[in-house]
N, CA, C and O atoms as CSV, one atom per row, in Angstrom:
chain,resi,resn,atom,element,x,y,z
A,1,UNK,N,N,90.548,133.068,100.961
A,1,UNK,CA,C,91.440,132.891,99.818
A,1,UNK,C,C,91.262,134.529,100.155
A,1,UNK,O,O,90.144,135.034,100.054
A,2,UNK,N,N,92.772,135.571,100.681
A,2,UNK,CA,C,92.385,137.229,100.466
A,2,UNK,C,C,92.888,137.859,99.536
A,2,UNK,O,O,93.960,137.848,98.932
A,3,UNK,N,N,91.728,138.551,99.499
A,3,UNK,CA,C,91.835,139.268,97.586
A,3,UNK,C,C,93.346,139.341,96.909
A,3,UNK,O,O,93.413,138.999,95.728
A,4,UNK,N,N,94.516,139.747,97.547
A,4,UNK,CA,C,95.486,140.318,97.091
A,4,UNK,C,C,96.291,138.395,95.983
A,4,UNK,O,O,96.837,137.939,94.978
A,5,UNK,N,N,95.764,138.162,97.159
A,5,UNK,CA,C,96.469,136.029,96.552
A,5,UNK,C,C,95.247,135.666,95.683
A,5,UNK,O,O,95.579,134.727,94.959
A,6,UNK,N,N,93.943,136.036,95.456
A,6,UNK,CA,C,93.493,135.334,94.560
A,6,UNK,C,C,93.287,136.154,93.155
A,6,UNK,O,O,92.467,135.889,92.276
A,7,UNK,N,N,94.405,137.400,93.177
A,7,UNK,CA,C,93.824,138.023,92.321
A,7,UNK,C,C,95.807,138.105,91.547
A,7,UNK,O,O,96.077,138.691,90.498
A,8,UNK,N,N,96.482,137.624,92.118
A,8,UNK,CA,C,97.545,136.914,91.638
A,8,UNK,C,C,97.405,135.703,91.146
A,8,UNK,O,O,98.107,135.471,90.162
A,9,UNK,N,N,96.835,134.996,91.456
A,9,UNK,CA,C,96.397,133.675,90.786
A,9,UNK,C,C,95.826,133.461,89.819
A,9,UNK,O,O,96.173,132.478,89.164
A,10,UNK,N,N,94.614,134.380,89.302
A,10,UNK,CA,C,94.100,134.126,88.255
A,10,UNK,C,C,94.716,135.157,87.336
A,10,UNK,O,O,94.515,134.971,86.136
A,11,UNK,N,N,95.506,136.324,87.726
A,11,UNK,CA,C,96.859,136.970,87.003
A,11,UNK,C,C,97.385,136.060,86.401
A,11,UNK,O,O,97.399,136.157,85.174
A,12,UNK,N,N,98.016,134.830,87.054
A,12,UNK,CA,C,99.017,134.184,86.628
A,12,UNK,C,C,97.992,133.040,85.843
A,12,UNK,O,O,98.720,132.628,84.939
A,13,UNK,N,N,97.312,132.665,85.783
A,13,UNK,CA,C,96.525,131.751,85.012
A,13,UNK,C,C,96.188,132.870,83.814
A,13,UNK,O,O,96.509,132.220,82.819
A,14,UNK,N,N,95.987,133.441,83.598
A,14,UNK,CA,C,95.595,134.351,82.764
A,14,UNK,C,C,96.319,134.590,81.756
A,14,UNK,O,O,95.920,134.558,80.592
A,15,UNK,N,N,97.878,134.949,82.264
A,15,UNK,CA,C,99.081,134.741,81.646
A,15,UNK,C,C,99.772,133.720,80.802
A,15,UNK,O,O,100.308,133.544,79.707
A,16,UNK,N,N,99.443,133.124,81.980
A,16,UNK,CA,C,100.042,131.149,80.967
A,16,UNK,C,C,99.217,131.047,80.143
A,16,UNK,O,O,99.731,131.045,79.024
A,17,UNK,N,N,97.306,130.885,80.119
A,17,UNK,CA,C,96.638,130.382,79.018
A,17,UNK,C,C,95.971,131.108,78.312
A,17,UNK,O,O,94.800,131.019,78.682
A,18,UNK,N,N,96.115,132.020,77.204
A,18,UNK,CA,C,94.947,132.553,77.010
A,18,UNK,C,C,94.006,131.748,76.731
A,18,UNK,O,O,94.127,130.547,76.489
A,19,UNK,N,N,92.976,132.413,76.755
A,19,UNK,CA,C,91.759,131.536,76.898
A,19,UNK,C,C,91.059,130.599,76.419
A,19,UNK,O,O,90.194,130.428,75.560
A,20,UNK,N,N,91.997,129.670,77.648
A,20,UNK,CA,C,91.753,128.585,78.014
A,20,UNK,C,C,90.655,128.495,78.922
A,20,UNK,O,O,90.476,128.984,80.037
A,21,UNK,N,N,89.782,127.569,78.001
A,21,UNK,CA,C,88.001,126.901,78.964
A,21,UNK,C,C,88.811,125.593,79.257
A,21,UNK,O,O,89.815,124.996,78.870
A,22,UNK,N,N,87.398,125.456,80.517
A,22,UNK,CA,C,87.489,124.332,81.707
A,22,UNK,C,C,87.698,123.255,81.104
A,22,UNK,O,O,88.384,122.307,81.485
A,23,UNK,N,N,86.828,123.429,79.681
A,23,UNK,CA,C,87.473,121.645,78.870
A,23,UNK,C,C,88.334,121.463,78.003
A,23,UNK,O,O,88.727,120.328,77.733
A,24,UNK,N,N,88.933,122.886,77.212
A,24,UNK,CA,C,90.328,122.853,76.830
A,24,UNK,C,C,91.447,122.429,77.887
A,24,UNK,O,O,92.509,122.007,77.429
A,25,UNK,N,N,91.329,122.489,78.890
A,25,UNK,CA,C,91.898,122.510,80.244
A,25,UNK,C,C,92.094,121.173,80.141
A,25,UNK,O,O,93.123,120.676,79.683
A,26,UNK,N,N,91.017,120.470,80.606
A,26,UNK,CA,C,90.689,119.246,80.448
A,26,UNK,C,C,91.773,118.022,79.549
A,26,UNK,O,O,92.382,116.974,79.768
A,27,UNK,N,N,91.552,118.816,78.645
A,27,UNK,CA,C,91.950,118.460,77.169
A,27,UNK,C,C,93.609,117.643,77.441
A,27,UNK,O,O,94.219,116.574,77.491
A,28,UNK,N,N,93.700,119.320,77.565
A,28,UNK,CA,C,95.185,119.818,78.340
A,28,UNK,C,C,95.634,118.487,79.085
A,28,UNK,O,O,96.171,117.504,78.574
A,29,UNK,N,N,95.296,118.684,80.386
A,29,UNK,CA,C,96.004,118.219,81.366
A,29,UNK,C,C,95.967,116.526,80.928
A,29,UNK,O,O,96.740,115.729,81.458
A,30,UNK,N,N,94.719,116.016,79.644
A,30,UNK,CA,C,94.725,114.510,79.628
A,30,UNK,C,C,95.880,114.381,78.688
A,30,UNK,O,O,96.855,113.680,78.958
A,31,UNK,N,N,95.768,115.010,77.670
A,31,UNK,CA,C,97.122,114.777,76.970
A,31,UNK,C,C,98.637,114.740,77.579
A,31,UNK,O,O,99.521,114.061,77.058
A,32,UNK,N,N,98.809,115.432,78.579
A,32,UNK,CA,C,100.245,115.488,79.315
A,32,UNK,C,C,100.186,114.473,80.404
A,32,UNK,O,O,101.193,114.317,81.095
A,33,UNK,N,N,99.104,113.757,80.636
A,33,UNK,CA,C,99.017,112.651,81.276
A,33,UNK,C,C,99.747,111.492,80.720
A,33,UNK,O,O,100.503,110.756,81.354
A,34,UNK,N,N,99.318,111.374,78.960
A,34,UNK,CA,C,99.267,110.353,78.517
A,34,UNK,C,C,100.721,110.968,77.776
A,34,UNK,O,O,100.720,110.894,76.548
A,35,UNK,N,N,101.500,111.345,78.184
A,35,UNK,CA,C,102.376,112.010,77.505
A,35,UNK,C,C,103.952,111.628,78.431
A,35,UNK,O,O,105.123,111.495,78.073
A,36,UNK,N,N,102.977,111.524,80.245
A,36,UNK,CA,C,103.572,111.650,81.505
A,36,UNK,C,C,104.376,112.896,81.291
A,36,UNK,O,O,105.588,112.767,81.470
A,37,UNK,N,N,104.065,113.725,81.046
A,37,UNK,CA,C,104.731,115.250,81.405
A,37,UNK,C,C,103.679,115.776,82.406
A,37,UNK,O,O,102.466,115.768,82.613
A,38,UNK,N,N,105.164,116.365,83.044
A,38,UNK,CA,C,104.953,117.354,84.954
A,38,UNK,C,C,104.257,117.738,84.479
A,38,UNK,O,O,103.356,116.951,84.769
A,39,UNK,N,N,103.601,118.815,83.526
A,39,UNK,CA,C,102.997,120.011,83.339
A,39,UNK,C,C,101.204,119.788,84.013
A,39,UNK,O,O,100.558,120.574,84.707
A,40,UNK,N,N,100.839,118.525,83.518
A,40,UNK,CA,C,99.373,117.991,83.933
A,40,UNK,C,C,99.244,118.880,85.415
A,40,UNK,O,O,98.749,119.988,85.623
A,41,UNK,N,N,99.815,118.040,86.213
A,41,UNK,CA,C,99.648,118.717,87.591
A,41,UNK,C,C,99.236,120.009,88.174
A,41,UNK,O,O,98.479,120.398,89.063
A,42,UNK,N,N,100.566,120.839,86.750
A,42,UNK,CA,C,100.041,122.454,87.500
A,42,UNK,C,C,98.641,122.795,86.507
A,42,UNK,O,O,98.220,123.951,86.532
A,43,UNK,N,N,98.138,122.063,85.889
A,43,UNK,CA,C,96.871,122.367,85.057
A,43,UNK,C,C,95.091,121.790,85.835
A,43,UNK,O,O,94.050,122.439,85.739
A,44,UNK,N,N,95.233,120.640,86.441
A,44,UNK,CA,C,94.689,119.576,87.238
A,44,UNK,C,C,94.719,120.856,88.359
A,44,UNK,O,O,93.627,121.422,88.369
A,45,UNK,N,N,95.984,121.624,89.580
A,45,UNK,CA,C,95.576,122.400,90.570
A,45,UNK,C,C,95.106,123.472,90.392
A,45,UNK,O,O,94.566,124.119,91.289
A,46,UNK,N,N,95.227,123.855,89.200
A,46,UNK,CA,C,95.215,125.693,88.694
A,46,UNK,C,C,93.773,125.433,88.617
A,46,UNK,O,O,93.273,125.706,89.708
A,47,UNK,N,N,92.982,125.055,87.854
A,47,UNK,CA,C,91.758,125.005,87.761
A,47,UNK,C,C,90.928,124.284,88.460
A,47,UNK,O,O,89.748,124.412,88.135
A,48,UNK,N,N,91.227,123.358,89.564
A,48,UNK,CA,C,90.531,122.009,90.203
A,48,UNK,C,C,89.686,121.413,90.206
A,48,UNK,O,O,88.655,121.322,90.872
A,49,UNK,N,N,90.433,120.603,88.811
A,49,UNK,CA,C,89.175,119.511,87.954
A,49,UNK,C,C,89.286,118.521,88.999
A,49,UNK,O,O,90.110,118.664,89.903
A,50,UNK,N,N,88.306,117.260,88.922
A,50,UNK,CA,C,87.578,116.149,89.683
A,50,UNK,C,C,88.186,115.138,88.851
A,50,UNK,O,O,88.581,115.277,87.693
A,51,UNK,N,N,88.219,114.001,89.648
A,51,UNK,CA,C,88.687,113.219,89.151
A,51,UNK,C,C,87.762,112.792,87.832
A,51,UNK,O,O,88.059,112.657,86.645
A,52,UNK,N,N,86.035,112.581,88.841
A,52,UNK,CA,C,85.453,112.500,87.743
A,52,UNK,C,C,85.597,113.203,86.241
A,52,UNK,O,O,85.775,112.434,85.297
A,53,UNK,N,N,85.534,114.494,86.005
A,53,UNK,CA,C,86.355,115.087,84.763
A,53,UNK,C,C,87.393,114.159,84.091
A,53,UNK,O,O,87.264,113.725,82.946
A,54,UNK,N,N,88.440,113.893,84.913
A,54,UNK,CA,C,89.602,112.861,83.820
A,54,UNK,C,C,89.216,111.484,83.398
A,54,UNK,O,O,89.592,110.812,82.438
A,55,UNK,N,N,88.491,111.270,84.222
A,55,UNK,CA,C,88.045,109.368,84.058
A,55,UNK,C,C,86.677,109.934,82.854
A,55,UNK,O,O,86.436,109.186,81.907
A,56,UNK,N,N,86.166,110.773,82.949
A,56,UNK,CA,C,85.367,110.845,81.263
A,56,UNK,C,C,85.912,111.502,79.958
A,56,UNK,O,O,85.334,111.499,78.872
A,57,UNK,N,N,87.285,112.145,80.281
A,57,UNK,CA,C,87.834,112.679,79.484
A,57,UNK,C,C,88.646,111.012,78.535
A,57,UNK,O,O,88.832,110.633,77.379
A,58,UNK,N,N,88.814,110.663,79.524
A,58,UNK,CA,C,89.526,109.301,78.547
A,58,UNK,C,C,90.579,108.970,79.613
A,58,UNK,O,O,90.983,107.819,79.450
A,59,UNK,N,N,91.279,109.721,80.864
A,59,UNK,CA,C,92.308,108.983,81.529
A,59,UNK,C,C,92.090,107.696,82.230
A,59,UNK,O,O,91.005,107.407,82.735
A,60,UNK,N,N,93.173,106.896,82.259
A,60,UNK,CA,C,92.557,106.039,83.105
A,60,UNK,C,C,92.485,105.678,84.696
A,60,UNK,O,O,93.031,106.261,85.634
A,61,UNK,N,N,91.833,104.796,84.699
A,61,UNK,CA,C,91.253,104.959,86.396
A,61,UNK,C,C,92.479,104.177,86.901
A,61,UNK,O,O,92.523,104.160,88.131
A,62,UNK,N,N,93.325,103.630,86.391
A,62,UNK,CA,C,95.009,103.718,87.911
A,62,UNK,C,C,95.717,104.752,88.054
A,62,UNK,O,O,96.445,105.071,88.994
A,63,UNK,N,N,95.304,105.705,86.310
A,63,UNK,CA,C,96.584,107.052,87.091
A,63,UNK,C,C,95.792,107.685,87.204
A,63,UNK,O,O,95.864,108.510,86.293
A,64,UNK,N,N,94.708,107.925,87.996
A,64,UNK,CA,C,93.730,108.614,88.844
A,64,UNK,C,C,93.494,108.437,89.600
A,64,UNK,O,O,93.034,109.349,90.286
A,65,UNK,N,N,93.627,106.813,90.255
A,65,UNK,CA,C,93.784,106.396,91.289
A,65,UNK,C,C,95.092,106.963,91.861
A,65,UNK,O,O,95.146,107.528,92.953
A,66,UNK,N,N,95.889,106.818,91.243
A,66,UNK,CA,C,97.804,107.034,91.470
A,66,UNK,C,C,97.848,108.144,91.593
A,66,UNK,O,O,98.868,108.319,92.260
A,67,UNK,N,N,97.177,109.590,91.286
A,67,UNK,CA,C,96.956,110.577,91.743
A,67,UNK,C,C,95.909,111.264,92.273
A,67,UNK,O,O,95.413,112.330,91.907
A,68,UNK,N,N,95.447,110.091,93.740
A,68,UNK,CA,C,94.615,110.149,94.337
A,68,UNK,C,C,94.761,111.628,95.300
A,68,UNK,O,O,93.761,112.157,95.785
A,69,UNK,N,N,95.927,112.096,95.456
A,69,UNK,CA,C,96.221,113.428,96.712
A,69,UNK,C,C,96.136,114.667,95.755
A,69,UNK,O,O,96.192,115.810,96.208
A,70,UNK,N,N,96.003,114.413,94.467
A,70,UNK,CA,C,95.865,115.523,93.864
A,70,UNK,C,C,94.546,116.169,93.749
A,70,UNK,O,O,94.336,117.360,93.519
A,71,UNK,N,N,93.457,114.981,93.989
A,71,UNK,CA,C,92.185,115.358,93.497
A,71,UNK,C,C,91.790,115.203,94.920
A,71,UNK,O,O,90.626,115.411,95.263
């Protein structure tokens, strides 16, 4: 990934989520997944969350298995 593209991604991430840690991102993604909100996909791909992190946070196995192409 080029420097400009990387800078734009990090700039967008920091503007959307001020002071959001990785742990908080996992919690938000779990919350969004349980509510059926599509915003969860954005957080998962933005932070590069893994299936193991989501399972440890409390997401059901079936839901993670159904989203296999994202992880």
